All heavy atoms as TSV, in Angstrom:
chain	resi	resn	atom	element	x	y	z
A	1	MET	N	N	8.283	10.463	9.711
A	1	MET	CA	C	7.412	9.355	9.381
A	1	MET	C	C	6.015	9.909	9.120
A	1	MET	O	O	5.505	10.712	9.877
A	1	MET	CB	C	7.400	8.383	10.553
A	1	MET	CG	C	6.783	7.055	10.264
A	1	MET	SD	S	7.717	5.961	9.189
A	1	MET	CE	C	9.284	5.853	10.005
A	2	SER	N	N	5.408	9.448	8.044
A	2	SER	CA	C	4.066	9.883	7.667
A	2	SER	C	C	3.195	8.667	7.430
A	2	SER	O	O	3.693	7.596	7.075
A	2	SER	CB	C	4.108	10.720	6.393
A	2	SER	OG	O	4.891	11.867	6.581
A	3	ARG	N	N	1.902	8.852	7.578
A	3	ARG	CA	C	0.940	7.775	7.315
A	3	ARG	C	C	0.127	8.154	6.087
A	3	ARG	O	O	-0.394	9.257	5.993
A	3	ARG	CB	C	0.041	7.570	8.521
A	3	ARG	CG	C	-0.990	6.456	8.302
A	3	ARG	CD	C	-1.651	6.061	9.585
A	3	ARG	NE	N	-0.674	5.265	10.328
A	3	ARG	CZ	C	-0.819	4.891	11.575
A	3	ARG	NH1	N	-1.890	5.223	12.242
A	3	ARG	NH2	N	0.100	4.174	12.175
A	4	TYR	N	N	0.037	7.215	5.151
A	4	TYR	CA	C	-0.735	7.412	3.926
A	4	TYR	C	C	-1.759	6.311	3.780
A	4	TYR	O	O	-1.508	5.163	4.154
A	4	TYR	CB	C	0.191	7.377	2.693
A	4	TYR	CG	C	1.059	8.592	2.574
A	4	TYR	CD1	C	2.317	8.630	3.170
A	4	TYR	CD2	C	0.625	9.706	1.877
A	4	TYR	CE1	C	3.111	9.747	3.081
A	4	TYR	CE2	C	1.425	10.833	1.771
A	4	TYR	CZ	C	2.665	10.846	2.373
A	4	TYR	OH	O	3.443	11.957	2.275
A	5	THR	N	N	-2.894	6.664	3.202
A	5	THR	CA	C	-3.932	5.690	2.894
A	5	THR	C	C	-4.093	5.638	1.382
A	5	THR	O	O	-4.158	6.683	0.722
A	5	THR	CB	C	-5.263	6.075	3.563
A	5	THR	OG1	O	-5.056	6.165	4.970
A	5	THR	CG2	C	-6.340	5.047	3.271
A	6	PHE	N	N	-4.154	4.424	0.855
A	6	PHE	CA	C	-4.300	4.209	-0.577
A	6	PHE	C	C	-5.587	3.452	-0.850
A	6	PHE	O	O	-5.898	2.465	-0.171
A	6	PHE	CB	C	-3.123	3.380	-1.119
A	6	PHE	CG	C	-1.795	4.075	-0.989
A	6	PHE	CD1	C	-1.085	4.019	0.190
A	6	PHE	CD2	C	-1.287	4.808	-2.037
A	6	PHE	CE1	C	0.129	4.673	0.337
A	6	PHE	CE2	C	-0.073	5.468	-1.918
A	6	PHE	CZ	C	0.630	5.405	-0.726
A	7	SER	N	N	-6.347	3.901	-1.843
A	7	SER	CA	C	-7.502	3.148	-2.333
A	7	SER	C	C	-6.970	2.065	-3.250
A	7	SER	O	O	-6.154	2.347	-4.139
A	7	SER	CB	C	-8.445	4.054	-3.118
A	7	SER	OG	O	-9.007	5.016	-2.274
A	8	VAL	N	N	-7.423	0.840	-3.032
A	8	VAL	CA	C	-6.935	-0.297	-3.814
A	8	VAL	C	C	-8.144	-1.048	-4.362
A	8	VAL	O	O	-9.067	-1.374	-3.619
A	8	VAL	CB	C	-6.077	-1.241	-2.942
A	8	VAL	CG1	C	-5.523	-2.382	-3.779
A	8	VAL	CG2	C	-4.943	-0.484	-2.255
A	9	THR	N	N	-8.120	-1.335	-5.656
A	9	THR	CA	C	-9.223	-2.083	-6.269
A	9	THR	C	C	-8.735	-3.450	-6.736
A	9	THR	O	O	-7.545	-3.673	-6.925
A	9	THR	CB	C	-9.829	-1.312	-7.453
A	9	THR	OG1	O	-8.800	-1.043	-8.414
A	9	THR	CG2	C	-10.445	0.004	-7.006
A	10	GLY	N	N	-9.686	-4.362	-6.885
A	10	GLY	CA	C	-9.379	-5.682	-7.429
A	10	GLY	C	C	-9.040	-6.743	-6.403
A	10	GLY	O	O	-8.763	-7.885	-6.782
A	11	MET	N	N	-9.053	-6.419	-5.115
A	11	MET	CA	C	-8.760	-7.423	-4.093
A	11	MET	C	C	-10.003	-8.266	-3.849
A	11	MET	O	O	-11.113	-7.742	-3.817
A	11	MET	CB	C	-8.329	-6.750	-2.790
A	11	MET	CG	C	-7.059	-5.937	-2.890
A	11	MET	SD	S	-6.540	-5.274	-1.297
A	11	MET	CE	C	-7.835	-4.063	-0.972
A	12	HIS	N	N	-9.786	-9.584	-3.670
A	12	HIS	CA	C	-10.917	-10.489	-3.483
A	12	HIS	C	C	-10.849	-11.302	-2.193
A	12	HIS	O	O	-11.869	-11.825	-1.762
A	12	HIS	CB	C	-11.028	-11.447	-4.669
A	12	HIS	CG	C	-11.167	-10.746	-5.973
A	12	HIS	ND1	N	-12.321	-10.101	-6.356
A	12	HIS	CD2	C	-10.292	-10.553	-6.978
A	12	HIS	CE1	C	-12.155	-9.565	-7.544
A	12	HIS	NE2	N	-10.929	-9.819	-7.953
A	13	CYS	N	N	-9.655	-11.443	-1.615
A	13	CYS	CA	C	-9.523	-12.305	-0.444
A	13	CYS	C	C	-8.353	-11.838	0.425
A	13	CYS	O	O	-7.596	-10.952	0.048
A	13	CYS	CB	C	-9.316	-13.759	-0.860
A	13	CYS	SG	S	-7.773	-14.036	-1.762
A	14	THR	N	N	-8.209	-12.486	1.559
A	14	THR	CA	C	-7.148	-12.138	2.498
A	14	THR	C	C	-5.764	-12.271	1.866
A	14	THR	O	O	-4.868	-11.479	2.145
A	14	THR	CB	C	-7.245	-13.036	3.747
A	14	THR	OG1	O	-8.543	-12.878	4.308
A	14	THR	CG2	C	-6.210	-12.665	4.780
A	15	SER	N	N	-5.596	-13.245	0.996
A	15	SER	CA	C	-4.296	-13.441	0.344
A	15	SER	C	C	-3.898	-12.230	-0.497
A	15	SER	O	O	-2.713	-11.903	-0.594
A	15	SER	CB	C	-4.316	-14.693	-0.535
A	15	SER	OG	O	-4.445	-15.841	0.265
A	16	CYS	N	N	-4.871	-11.564	-1.084
A	16	CYS	CA	C	-4.592	-10.349	-1.853
A	16	CYS	C	C	-3.972	-9.292	-0.932
A	16	CYS	O	O	-2.958	-8.681	-1.270
A	16	CYS	CB	C	-5.868	-9.785	-2.470
A	16	CYS	SG	S	-6.695	-10.848	-3.666
A	17	GLY	N	N	-4.577	-9.099	0.226
A	17	GLY	CA	C	-4.058	-8.123	1.179
A	17	GLY	C	C	-2.687	-8.498	1.698
A	17	GLY	O	O	-1.818	-7.641	1.849
A	18	LEU	N	N	-2.472	-9.780	1.967
A	18	LEU	CA	C	-1.158	-10.224	2.454
A	18	LEU	C	C	-0.076	-9.992	1.415
A	18	LEU	O	O	1.044	-9.584	1.753
A	18	LEU	CB	C	-1.213	-11.702	2.842
A	18	LEU	CG	C	-2.033	-12.027	4.079
A	18	LEU	CD1	C	-2.140	-13.540	4.264
A	18	LEU	CD2	C	-1.436	-11.378	5.314
A	19	LEU	N	N	-0.393	-10.245	0.148
A	19	LEU	CA	C	0.577	-10.003	-0.924
A	19	LEU	C	C	0.964	-8.531	-0.972
A	19	LEU	O	O	2.151	-8.190	-1.077
A	19	LEU	CB	C	0.003	-10.449	-2.273
A	19	LEU	CG	C	0.859	-10.123	-3.494
A	19	LEU	CD1	C	2.208	-10.836	-3.418
A	19	LEU	CD2	C	0.121	-10.497	-4.767
A	20	ILE	N	N	0.001	-7.652	-0.871
A	20	ILE	CA	C	0.273	-6.215	-0.891
A	20	ILE	C	C	1.141	-5.831	0.303
A	20	ILE	O	O	2.165	-5.149	0.155
A	20	ILE	CB	C	-1.031	-5.404	-0.919
A	20	ILE	CG1	C	-1.732	-5.594	-2.263
A	20	ILE	CG2	C	-0.767	-3.917	-0.640
A	20	ILE	CD1	C	-3.139	-5.060	-2.316
A	21	ASP	N	N	0.773	-6.281	1.503
A	21	ASP	CA	C	1.539	-5.929	2.701
A	21	ASP	C	C	2.974	-6.438	2.617
A	21	ASP	O	O	3.919	-5.712	2.928
A	21	ASP	CB	C	0.856	-6.468	3.960
A	21	ASP	CG	C	-0.446	-5.753	4.267
A	21	ASP	OD1	O	-0.622	-4.593	3.817
A	21	ASP	OD2	O	-1.277	-6.347	4.967
A	22	GLU	N	N	3.160	-7.672	2.189
A	22	GLU	CA	C	4.515	-8.219	2.076
A	22	GLU	C	C	5.336	-7.456	1.051
A	22	GLU	O	O	6.517	-7.184	1.265
A	22	GLU	CB	C	4.451	-9.702	1.722
A	22	GLU	CG	C	3.941	-10.560	2.864
A	22	GLU	CD	C	3.704	-12.008	2.469
A	22	GLU	OE1	O	3.913	-12.368	1.289
A	22	GLU	OE2	O	3.300	-12.790	3.350
A	23	THR	N	N	4.708	-7.101	-0.061
A	23	THR	CA	C	5.408	-6.343	-1.105
A	23	THR	C	C	5.844	-4.980	-0.584
A	23	THR	O	O	6.995	-4.569	-0.771
A	23	THR	CB	C	4.497	-6.174	-2.337
A	23	THR	OG1	O	4.187	-7.469	-2.863
A	23	THR	CG2	C	5.165	-5.321	-3.409
A	24	LEU	N	N	4.936	-4.282	0.087
A	24	LEU	CA	C	5.247	-2.934	0.560
A	24	LEU	C	C	6.276	-2.945	1.682
A	24	LEU	O	O	7.143	-2.069	1.748
A	24	LEU	CB	C	3.976	-2.218	1.009
A	24	LEU	CG	C	2.960	-1.944	-0.096
A	24	LEU	CD1	C	1.771	-1.200	0.469
A	24	LEU	CD2	C	3.584	-1.193	-1.264
A	25	GLU	N	N	6.209	-3.926	2.566
A	25	GLU	CA	C	7.154	-3.966	3.687
A	25	GLU	C	C	8.573	-4.273	3.235
A	25	GLU	O	O	9.514	-4.088	3.997
A	25	GLU	CB	C	6.641	-4.928	4.758
A	25	GLU	CG	C	5.433	-4.323	5.477
A	25	GLU	CD	C	4.743	-5.255	6.449
A	25	GLU	OE1	O	5.126	-6.439	6.542
A	25	GLU	OE2	O	3.805	-4.782	7.126
A	26	ASP	N	N	8.738	-4.705	1.977
A	26	ASP	CA	C	10.079	-4.889	1.406
A	26	ASP	C	C	10.646	-3.595	0.834
A	26	ASP	O	O	11.831	-3.528	0.522
A	26	ASP	CB	C	10.055	-5.957	0.300
A	26	ASP	CG	C	9.942	-7.368	0.864
A	26	ASP	OD1	O	10.241	-7.559	2.068
A	26	ASP	OD2	O	9.558	-8.275	0.101
A	27	LEU	N	N	9.812	-2.563	0.682
A	27	LEU	CA	C	10.294	-1.282	0.155
A	27	LEU	C	C	11.077	-0.528	1.233
A	27	LEU	O	O	10.642	-0.483	2.394
A	27	LEU	CB	C	9.119	-0.398	-0.287
A	27	LEU	CG	C	8.338	-0.800	-1.521
A	27	LEU	CD1	C	7.170	0.165	-1.728
A	27	LEU	CD2	C	9.228	-0.822	-2.738
A	28	PRO	N	N	12.205	0.081	0.865
A	28	PRO	CA	C	12.924	0.906	1.836
A	28	PRO	C	C	12.043	2.069	2.280
A	28	PRO	O	O	11.382	2.699	1.459
A	28	PRO	CB	C	14.134	1.426	1.058
A	28	PRO	CG	C	14.125	0.752	-0.258
A	28	PRO	CD	C	12.812	0.074	-0.439
A	29	GLY	N	N	11.996	2.309	3.569
A	29	GLY	CA	C	11.221	3.427	4.091
A	29	GLY	C	C	9.829	3.065	4.559
A	29	GLY	O	O	9.204	3.839	5.274
A	30	VAL	N	N	9.312	1.901	4.170
A	30	VAL	CA	C	7.996	1.463	4.637
A	30	VAL	C	C	8.200	0.671	5.926
A	30	VAL	O	O	8.863	-0.358	5.929
A	30	VAL	CB	C	7.257	0.608	3.589
A	30	VAL	CG1	C	5.959	0.054	4.157
A	30	VAL	CG2	C	6.976	1.425	2.338
A	31	THR	N	N	7.650	1.184	7.017
A	31	THR	CA	C	7.807	0.496	8.300
A	31	THR	C	C	6.588	-0.344	8.657
A	31	THR	O	O	6.687	-1.247	9.472
A	31	THR	CB	C	8.078	1.502	9.437
A	31	THR	OG1	O	7.004	2.428	9.500
A	31	THR	CG2	C	9.386	2.248	9.203
A	32	ARG	N	N	5.457	-0.042	8.040
A	32	ARG	CA	C	4.232	-0.789	8.336
A	32	ARG	C	C	3.259	-0.656	7.170
A	32	ARG	O	O	3.097	0.420	6.607
A	32	ARG	CB	C	3.583	-0.232	9.597
A	32	ARG	CG	C	2.316	-0.933	10.012
A	32	ARG	CD	C	1.782	-0.300	11.313
A	32	ARG	NE	N	0.358	-0.491	11.430
A	32	ARG	CZ	C	-0.578	0.338	10.983
A	32	ARG	NH1	N	-0.246	1.449	10.389
A	32	ARG	NH2	N	-1.844	0.079	11.134
A	33	SER	N	N	2.617	-1.757	6.846
A	33	SER	CA	C	1.565	-1.763	5.835
A	33	SER	C	C	0.426	-2.606	6.365
A	33	SER	O	O	0.630	-3.731	6.821
A	33	SER	CB	C	2.083	-2.351	4.522
A	33	SER	OG	O	1.038	-2.475	3.583
A	34	GLN	N	N	-0.781	-2.061	6.314
A	34	GLN	CA	C	-1.955	-2.797	6.779
A	34	GLN	C	C	-3.053	-2.642	5.741
A	34	GLN	O	O	-3.549	-1.536	5.513
A	34	GLN	CB	C	-2.416	-2.277	8.130
A	34	GLN	CG	C	-3.536	-3.084	8.724
A	34	GLN	CD	C	-3.852	-2.649	10.147
A	34	GLN	OE1	O	-3.454	-1.583	10.586
A	34	GLN	NE2	N	-4.571	-3.477	10.854
A	35	THR	N	N	-3.422	-3.748	5.142
A	35	THR	CA	C	-4.409	-3.740	4.067
A	35	THR	C	C	-5.723	-4.333	4.549
A	35	THR	O	O	-5.740	-5.383	5.188
A	35	THR	CB	C	-3.891	-4.533	2.856
A	35	THR	OG1	O	-2.694	-3.915	2.389
A	35	THR	CG2	C	-4.909	-4.556	1.729
A	36	SER	N	N	-6.815	-3.660	4.223
A	36	SER	CA	C	-8.158	-4.165	4.493
A	36	SER	C	C	-8.828	-4.451	3.155
A	36	SER	O	O	-9.131	-3.515	2.400
A	36	SER	CB	C	-8.981	-3.143	5.277
A	36	SER	OG	O	-10.334	-3.559	5.338
A	37	VAL	N	N	-9.013	-5.726	2.884
A	37	VAL	CA	C	-9.671	-6.118	1.641
A	37	VAL	C	C	-11.107	-5.597	1.638
A	37	VAL	O	O	-11.587	-5.061	0.643
A	37	VAL	CB	C	-9.634	-7.647	1.462
A	37	VAL	CG1	C	-10.435	-8.082	0.249
A	37	VAL	CG2	C	-8.193	-8.124	1.354
A	38	ARG	N	N	-11.773	-5.743	2.762
A	38	ARG	CA	C	-13.174	-5.327	2.875
A	38	ARG	C	C	-13.339	-3.825	2.598
A	38	ARG	O	O	-14.263	-3.407	1.914
A	38	ARG	CB	C	-13.715	-5.660	4.260
A	38	ARG	CG	C	-15.183	-5.377	4.396
A	38	ARG	CD	C	-15.721	-5.914	5.684
A	38	ARG	NE	N	-15.677	-7.376	5.577
A	38	ARG	CZ	C	-15.975	-8.211	6.542
A	38	ARG	NH1	N	-16.315	-7.755	7.715
A	38	ARG	NH2	N	-15.928	-9.501	6.357
A	39	ALA	N	N	-12.430	-3.006	3.150
A	39	ALA	CA	C	-12.516	-1.551	2.968
A	39	ALA	C	C	-11.907	-1.093	1.648
A	39	ALA	O	O	-12.133	0.034	1.207
A	39	ALA	CB	C	-11.828	-0.831	4.124
A	40	GLY	N	N	-11.103	-1.945	1.006
A	40	GLY	CA	C	-10.440	-1.551	-0.239
A	40	GLY	C	C	-9.365	-0.503	-0.014
A	40	GLY	O	O	-9.178	0.386	-0.841
A	41	ARG	N	N	-8.647	-0.642	1.123
A	41	ARG	CA	C	-7.643	0.362	1.484
A	41	ARG	C	C	-6.383	-0.287	2.053
A	41	ARG	O	O	-6.446	-1.329	2.698
A	41	ARG	CB	C	-8.185	1.290	2.553
A	41	ARG	CG	C	-9.237	2.218	2.078
A	41	ARG	CD	C	-9.528	3.279	3.126
A	41	ARG	NE	N	-10.441	4.257	2.578
A	41	ARG	CZ	C	-11.741	4.255	2.834
A	41	ARG	NH1	N	-12.269	3.364	3.633
A	41	ARG	NH2	N	-12.510	5.177	2.289
A	42	THR	N	N	-5.283	0.407	1.838
A	42	THR	CA	C	-4.011	0.051	2.461
A	42	THR	C	C	-3.499	1.284	3.186
A	42	THR	O	O	-3.451	2.371	2.609
A	42	THR	CB	C	-2.978	-0.404	1.411
A	42	THR	OG1	O	-3.468	-1.579	0.777
A	42	THR	CG2	C	-1.631	-0.698	2.047
A	43	VAL	N	N	-3.121	1.115	4.456
A	43	VAL	CA	C	-2.550	2.196	5.255
A	43	VAL	C	C	-1.066	1.888	5.437
A	43	VAL	O	O	-0.704	0.777	5.843
A	43	VAL	CB	C	-3.253	2.313	6.622
A	43	VAL	CG1	C	-2.605	3.403	7.461
A	43	VAL	CG2	C	-4.734	2.588	6.430
A	44	VAL	N	N	-0.229	2.879	5.118
A	44	VAL	CA	C	1.221	2.679	5.127
A	44	VAL	C	C	1.896	3.751	5.972
A	44	VAL	O	O	1.603	4.942	5.817
A	44	VAL	CB	C	1.770	2.738	3.677
A	44	VAL	CG1	C	3.274	2.584	3.653
A	44	VAL	CG2	C	1.108	1.685	2.812
A	45	ASP	N	N	2.797	3.311	6.855
A	45	ASP	CA	C	3.682	4.233	7.567
A	45	ASP	C	C	4.965	4.298	6.758
A	45	ASP	O	O	5.574	3.262	6.464
A	45	ASP	CB	C	3.965	3.741	8.986
A	45	ASP	CG	C	2.737	3.839	9.879
A	45	ASP	OD1	O	1.834	4.635	9.563
A	45	ASP	OD2	O	2.683	3.114	10.884
A	46	LEU	N	N	5.369	5.521	6.425
A	46	LEU	CA	C	6.376	5.724	5.395
A	46	LEU	C	C	7.358	6.825	5.774
A	46	LEU	O	O	6.942	7.896	6.215
A	46	LEU	CB	C	5.632	6.093	4.106
A	46	LEU	CG	C	6.385	6.452	2.862
A	46	LEU	CD1	C	7.169	5.261	2.355
A	46	LEU	CD2	C	5.397	6.913	1.797
A	47	ASP	N	N	8.644	6.558	5.575
A	47	ASP	CA	C	9.680	7.581	5.698
A	47	ASP	C	C	9.881	8.158	4.296
A	47	ASP	O	O	10.467	7.509	3.422
A	47	ASP	CB	C	10.973	6.963	6.223
A	47	ASP	CG	C	12.088	7.971	6.380
A	47	ASP	OD1	O	11.993	9.106	5.843
A	47	ASP	OD2	O	13.091	7.627	7.033
A	48	GLU	N	N	9.375	9.364	4.094
A	48	GLU	CA	C	9.410	9.965	2.756
A	48	GLU	C	C	10.812	10.276	2.255
A	48	GLU	O	O	11.002	10.505	1.062
A	48	GLU	CB	C	8.573	11.232	2.742
A	48	GLU	CG	C	7.097	10.937	2.922
A	48	GLU	CD	C	6.281	12.202	2.941
A	48	GLU	OE1	O	5.962	12.704	1.853
A	48	GLU	OE2	O	5.983	12.676	4.052
A	49	ALA	N	N	11.807	10.267	3.139
A	49	ALA	CA	C	13.188	10.462	2.700
A	49	ALA	C	C	13.691	9.243	1.934
A	49	ALA	O	O	14.642	9.338	1.153
A	49	ALA	CB	C	14.093	10.745	3.899
A	50	LEU	N	N	13.044	8.102	2.148
A	50	LEU	CA	C	13.476	6.853	1.513
A	50	LEU	C	C	12.530	6.350	0.430
A	50	LEU	O	O	12.945	5.581	-0.448
A	50	LEU	CB	C	13.648	5.764	2.577
A	50	LEU	CG	C	14.681	6.052	3.658
A	50	LEU	CD1	C	14.633	4.983	4.739
A	50	LEU	CD2	C	16.065	6.142	3.053
A	51	CYS	N	N	11.273	6.752	0.493
A	51	CYS	CA	C	10.277	6.228	-0.443
A	51	CYS	C	C	9.139	7.231	-0.577
A	51	CYS	O	O	8.623	7.723	0.424
A	51	CYS	CB	C	9.751	4.889	0.081
A	51	CYS	SG	S	8.670	4.019	-1.052
A	52	ALA	N	N	8.737	7.505	-1.794
A	52	ALA	CA	C	7.646	8.451	-2.053
A	52	ALA	C	C	6.312	7.705	-2.143
A	52	ALA	O	O	6.277	6.529	-2.522
A	52	ALA	CB	C	7.894	9.195	-3.362
A	53	PRO	N	N	5.209	8.373	-1.818
A	53	PRO	CA	C	3.898	7.738	-1.949
A	53	PRO	C	C	3.631	7.194	-3.352
A	53	PRO	O	O	2.997	6.145	-3.500
A	53	PRO	CB	C	2.926	8.865	-1.593
A	53	PRO	CG	C	3.714	9.764	-0.701
A	53	PRO	CD	C	5.117	9.708	-1.231
A	54	ALA	N	N	4.133	7.867	-4.364
A	54	ALA	CA	C	3.946	7.379	-5.737
A	54	ALA	C	C	4.618	6.027	-5.945
A	54	ALA	O	O	4.113	5.179	-6.696
A	54	ALA	CB	C	4.487	8.395	-6.735
A	55	GLN	N	N	5.742	5.791	-5.264
A	55	GLN	CA	C	6.424	4.497	-5.353
A	55	GLN	C	C	5.590	3.399	-4.695
A	55	GLN	O	O	5.564	2.264	-5.167
A	55	GLN	CB	C	7.801	4.562	-4.701
A	55	GLN	CG	C	8.796	5.421	-5.455
A	55	GLN	CD	C	10.073	5.595	-4.659
A	55	GLN	OE1	O	10.102	6.353	-3.702
A	55	GLN	NE2	N	11.102	4.873	-5.048
A	56	VAL	N	N	4.923	3.744	-3.609
A	56	VAL	CA	C	4.056	2.781	-2.931
A	56	VAL	C	C	2.898	2.405	-3.849
A	56	VAL	O	O	2.608	1.221	-4.056
A	56	VAL	CB	C	3.540	3.346	-1.587
A	56	VAL	CG1	C	2.512	2.418	-0.973
A	56	VAL	CG2	C	4.698	3.588	-0.629
A	57	ALA	N	N	2.239	3.396	-4.424
A	57	ALA	CA	C	1.129	3.128	-5.346
A	57	ALA	C	C	1.596	2.294	-6.537
A	57	ALA	O	O	0.900	1.362	-6.951
A	57	ALA	CB	C	0.505	4.446	-5.819
A	58	ALA	N	N	2.770	2.584	-7.054
A	58	ALA	CA	C	3.310	1.824	-8.187
A	58	ALA	C	C	3.588	0.372	-7.800
A	58	ALA	O	O	3.339	-0.544	-8.592
A	58	ALA	CB	C	4.575	2.491	-8.710
A	59	ALA	N	N	4.079	0.148	-6.596
A	59	ALA	CA	C	4.361	-1.213	-6.134
A	59	ALA	C	C	3.075	-2.016	-5.977
A	59	ALA	O	O	3.024	-3.200	-6.326
A	59	ALA	CB	C	5.136	-1.181	-4.821
A	60	ILE	N	N	2.028	-1.388	-5.464
A	60	ILE	CA	C	0.734	-2.069	-5.323
A	60	ILE	C	C	0.188	-2.418	-6.708
A	60	ILE	O	O	-0.263	-3.540	-6.954
A	60	ILE	CB	C	-0.276	-1.204	-4.546
A	60	ILE	CG1	C	0.212	-0.947	-3.117
A	60	ILE	CG2	C	-1.650	-1.873	-4.530
A	60	ILE	CD1	C	-0.594	0.101	-2.357
A	61	THR	N	N	0.256	-1.458	-7.612
A	61	THR	CA	C	-0.236	-1.675	-8.974
A	61	THR	C	C	0.566	-2.769	-9.680
A	61	THR	O	O	-0.003	-3.584	-10.412
A	61	THR	CB	C	-0.195	-0.359	-9.767
A	61	THR	OG1	O	-1.026	0.597	-9.094
A	61	THR	CG2	C	-0.693	-0.538	-11.186
A	62	ALA	N	N	1.878	-2.819	-9.416
A	62	ALA	CA	C	2.747	-3.807	-10.067
A	62	ALA	C	C	2.388	-5.244	-9.696
A	62	ALA	O	O	2.640	-6.160	-10.482
A	62	ALA	CB	C	4.213	-3.527	-9.725
A	63	VAL	N	N	1.800	-5.445	-8.511
A	63	VAL	CA	C	1.398	-6.814	-8.145
A	63	VAL	C	C	-0.058	-7.099	-8.526
A	63	VAL	O	O	-0.621	-8.118	-8.146
A	63	VAL	CB	C	1.652	-7.130	-6.654
A	63	VAL	CG1	C	3.141	-7.148	-6.368
A	63	VAL	CG2	C	0.918	-6.198	-5.711
A	64	GLY	N	N	-0.670	-6.193	-9.292
A	64	GLY	CA	C	-1.962	-6.480	-9.894
A	64	GLY	C	C	-3.179	-5.778	-9.314
A	64	GLY	O	O	-4.312	-6.137	-9.671
A	65	TYR	N	N	-2.960	-4.773	-8.445
A	65	TYR	CA	C	-4.096	-4.106	-7.824
A	65	TYR	C	C	-3.967	-2.604	-8.021
A	65	TYR	O	O	-3.137	-1.960	-7.373
A	65	TYR	CB	C	-4.151	-4.443	-6.326
A	65	TYR	CG	C	-4.157	-5.926	-6.093
A	65	TYR	CD1	C	-2.994	-6.609	-5.797
A	65	TYR	CD2	C	-5.338	-6.667	-6.244
A	65	TYR	CE1	C	-2.991	-7.971	-5.611
A	65	TYR	CE2	C	-5.344	-8.025	-6.069
A	65	TYR	CZ	C	-4.157	-8.681	-5.754
A	65	TYR	OH	O	-4.158	-10.048	-5.593
A	66	PRO	N	N	-4.763	-2.022	-8.906
A	66	PRO	CA	C	-4.681	-0.569	-9.129
A	66	PRO	C	C	-4.855	0.194	-7.810
A	66	PRO	O	O	-5.749	-0.108	-7.014
A	66	PRO	CB	C	-5.834	-0.297	-10.087
A	66	PRO	CG	C	-6.043	-1.598	-10.809
A	66	PRO	CD	C	-5.756	-2.649	-9.769
A	67	ALA	N	N	-3.966	1.170	-7.586
A	67	ALA	CA	C	-3.977	1.913	-6.321
A	67	ALA	C	C	-3.681	3.369	-6.573
A	67	ALA	O	O	-2.951	3.718	-7.503
A	67	ALA	CB	C	-2.939	1.336	-5.370
A	68	GLN	N	N	-4.240	4.194	-5.697
A	68	GLN	CA	C	-3.925	5.622	-5.717
A	68	GLN	C	C	-4.070	6.178	-4.308
A	68	GLN	O	O	-4.898	5.708	-3.532
A	68	GLN	CB	C	-4.783	6.370	-6.700
A	68	GLN	CG	C	-6.263	6.273	-6.462
A	68	GLN	CD	C	-7.025	6.952	-7.581
A	68	GLN	OE1	O	-6.469	7.574	-8.460
A	68	GLN	NE2	N	-8.329	6.837	-7.537
A	69	PRO	N	N	-3.260	7.180	-3.985
A	69	PRO	CA	C	-3.368	7.783	-2.642
A	69	PRO	C	C	-4.719	8.448	-2.462
A	69	PRO	O	O	-5.260	9.033	-3.395
A	69	PRO	CB	C	-2.251	8.839	-2.624
A	69	PRO	CG	C	-1.356	8.519	-3.761
A	69	PRO	CD	C	-2.186	7.778	-4.772
A	70	GLU	N	N	-5.273	8.326	-1.266
A	70	GLU	CA	C	-6.508	9.021	-0.938
A	70	GLU	C	C	-6.148	10.424	-0.501
A	70	GLU	O	O	-5.142	10.638	0.160
A	70	GLU	CB	C	-7.256	8.315	0.189
A	70	GLU	CG	C	-7.836	6.998	-0.227
A	70	GLU	CD	C	-8.691	6.368	0.849
A	70	GLU	OE1	O	-8.789	6.917	1.967
A	70	GLU	OE2	O	-9.263	5.307	0.581
A	71	VAL	N	N	-6.970	11.381	-0.880
A	71	VAL	CA	C	-6.760	12.773	-0.492
A	71	VAL	C	C	-7.594	13.030	0.739
A	71	VAL	O	O	-8.791	12.733	0.778
A	71	VAL	CB	C	-7.167	13.731	-1.641
A	71	VAL	CG1	C	-7.007	15.159	-1.201
A	71	VAL	CG2	C	-6.370	13.418	-2.893
A	72	SER	N	N	-6.952	13.603	1.776
A	72	SER	CA	C	-7.704	13.859	2.999
A	72	SER	C	C	-8.039	15.321	3.148
A	72	SER	O	O	-7.665	16.155	2.451
A	72	SER	CB	C	-6.934	13.390	4.217
A	72	SER	OG	O	-5.610	13.811	4.183
């Protein structure tokens, strides 16, 4: 299990964050998603054997919010 942080743009309210979290928690391998609209970030706990970080970013982007993994 790994934790990834994604920069997310275009969020305006709590509903935006809830949509992202619900979408990601439906992906196989995602055990937790926590989005902060204020910080412009989503933190995801992910089993990389089931889902790649690129798939997470693509899922966020698909619901209307451009996203990319943050480099630490």
